[in-house]
Every structure is written in C-alpha cells, then in structure tokens.
N, C-alpha and C positions, 0 to 999 in steps of 0.2 A: 775614350775607348772602352774603359771598364763598364760604363753605363750601357753602351751599345752591346757589349758582350753579355752583360747580365740580362738584357732584354732578349737577346738571341737565345740564351739558355732557357729563359722562360718560354719563348716561342716554341722550342723543340721539346718542352715538357720536363725540363730539369730545374731544380731549385736554384734561383740566382744567388742564394747565400753561399754557394759553392765557390764563388769567386770574390776576391777582395783585393784591394790595393791600399797600401799604407806608405806614406813618405816619412822617412826618418834619416837622421845622419848616422855616420859610423860611430859616433860617440854615445849613441842611445842604446847601449847593449841591453839594459834592463827593459826598456820599452819594446825592443825587438823581441825579447823572450816572452813578454806578456802577449804581444800581438800573435806570435806564432802559436803559443800555447792555447790562446782563445780560439784562433781559427781552426787548429787541429781538433779541439774539443767539439766545435760546431760541426765540422765535417764528419766526425765520428758519429755524432748524434743523427745526422742525416742518413747515414748508412752508405753502403757501396753505391757508386755512381749508377743511376738508373733503377736499381732495386729499391732505393729509398723513395723513389717517385712512382714505383709500380710500372716501369717501362721495361718491356722484354729486351733481353740482351741483343738479339739480332736487330730489333727495331731501333734500339739506341745506336747501334753501330751504323745503321743506314742513315739515321738522322744526322749523326756527327759527320759522316762522310759527305753528306749533301752540304752541310754548313762549311766544312773544310774546303770543299771544292769552290764555294762561292766567296771565300775570304778575299781574293784579289778583286773580284767584282764589287764587293761591299766597300772595300777601301777606295775604289775608284768612284763609286756613286756617292759615297758619304765623305769624300775627301775634305770638302769645305767645313762641314760640321765637325769632323774629327780634329781639325786644326783649331777650333774655337776653345777659348778658356773663359767660360762664363762664370758669373758669380755663383757661389755655392748654392744659394737658394734657388737659382734658375737651372742649376745643373740637372736636377732630377726631372725637369721638364724638357730636356734636350732631345730625348728620343721617346716617342710614345709607343705603346704596344701596337696601335693601328699602323704607325709608320713602319715598324719592323715587319708586320704582316704584309703590308704592301711591298716592302723590299723583297720578300720571298715570293710573293704571288705575281709580281710584275717584273720578273727577271728579264733582262734584255739578252737576246741571243742573236747570233749572226749566221747567215746562210749565203752560200754562193749560188746565184742563179745559173744553172748550167747553160741556158740559152745565151747568156751575156758573157760568160767567162771566156777570155781569150788565151788562157794558159800562159800569161805573161810572167808568172812566178813572182811578181812583186809582193803580193800578200803572203805567199808561201815563205819567202825569204825574211819578211819582217815579223812574222808571228814569233813572239817571244817563247812560246812553249811547244813549237813545232806541231800544232794541232791541225795544220792544213796539209792534206794529202794531195799530191799531184806531181807534175813534172812537165818537162818539155812536151808540147803537143798533147797534153792530158788535162781535161777539165778538172779543176780543183774542187775539193769538198772539205768541209770543216768537220773534224772529229769532235762531236759535241761532248764526249766524255773527257777530252783533253782541254777543250776550250775554256779559258778563264774569263771570257767575256770582256776583254779589255778594249775592244774596238779598234785595235791596230790594223786589222785587215780592212775594216770599213774605211778608215782614213787613208790607207795605202793604195786601195784600188783606184786606178786612174778614172777620173770623172767621165771620160769619154766611153768607158765600158760600163761603169756603175753596176758591176756584177754582185757586189756584196750588199746584202739586204739586212737591215736592222729590224728585228722582230721583238715586240714588247708583249710579254705575258701570254703569248700564244705558242702553239706547237711549231716546231721547226720541220719543214718538209723533209722527208727521208732523202738520203743521198742517192744519186743515180748509181746503178750497178757499175762495178768496176769495168765490166766488159763494154759499157757504153760511154766510157770517158775519153777514149782515143779521139783525136782531132786530126783532120787532114788540112794542110795549108795549100791554098791555091793563090799564088801571087801574093798580094798584100791582104787578101781577104782570108778569113778563117771560117771554116765551116765544120760543125760537129758531125 
C-alpha cells in the first residue's frame, strides 16, 4: 500500500519521500525515536506540502481532492495487488509509474441510460454512498461527484433492464434534466 501511495504522490507532483512506513515492536523505543527524528528532519527539508514541489495551493487542493475521491475505486481495482506480500527486491517493481498513470487516465465510471431505466430503485437502494438520485416513477441518475465507482449499481441493475452502463476512460453523458425524469406507468409497461 505504501508503494502505491508513493507512486500516487509522485503522479500528482508531490515528493514521495513525504511518506514512509516502518515496522517495529513496542520495545524498540530508541529505534522509534531515531525513525521519527529522521523522518521529521526529511519532511522539514522538503518544506511545506506543495510549496517544496512548486505546486500552487489551490492546484494542490484540487489534486488531493481528486485522489481522495478515487481511493475506494483504487482499492477496488488494485485489491489483488494490495493483498500481495512480495519479496523485498520485487516490492519496488510492484507498481510502475505507467500503471499509476493508466489507473488515473482509465477510470471506470457508471451511467444510467435514461431510455432503459425502469425506476425500480434497486440500484438506488444498493448504492453504498447514496450517489443515485431518483425515486418511484422517476428515472435514476448517478451523481458523479458522489460516486465512488464501486460498480454496485452495475451489478444490482436487473439484466433484463441493463440500464447501468460501464464507461472506461471516457466522458460520462450529462444527466437528463430533472423535469424530464418523471415516468408514467401503463399496465406492466413503463414509458418515459
């Protein structure tokens, strides 16, 4: 996890030396002191976060917000690799800069096709972060700012509807206007 985080820091223009992890027991007080003192000295030499790298404060906040929003997605996509415990010499090869670049450039997004949505509310109820807007007889839309890209909606949508689309690395179509989301039901058929 630390190596991936270091690569992500590097990807957003921050010095990866700002992050470290050390394993020690509670009986290693002297070692703990040395590690903390050394790390504190290193971070002070790097300067304030962002300023030491020449990144504008607003730009830094924007980059960190974007990464923070993608943490659940990254954990989902890299779950198998995050669970690995490779040999130390192979550890540095676990995540490449190209792989991290692809991770951010090929982000998976989800979109509900308004022509296929039946307002069944299954995806809406299953969304762990309440990113789906809708209700009874109302076409659902995904709030892309809240979505953590977990794919729960994609898996929950009944196959007979197939309303939730998976989009890789491309723009998500804009949601339909709220005034156009109401549906009228006629017998067993649903018409927008």
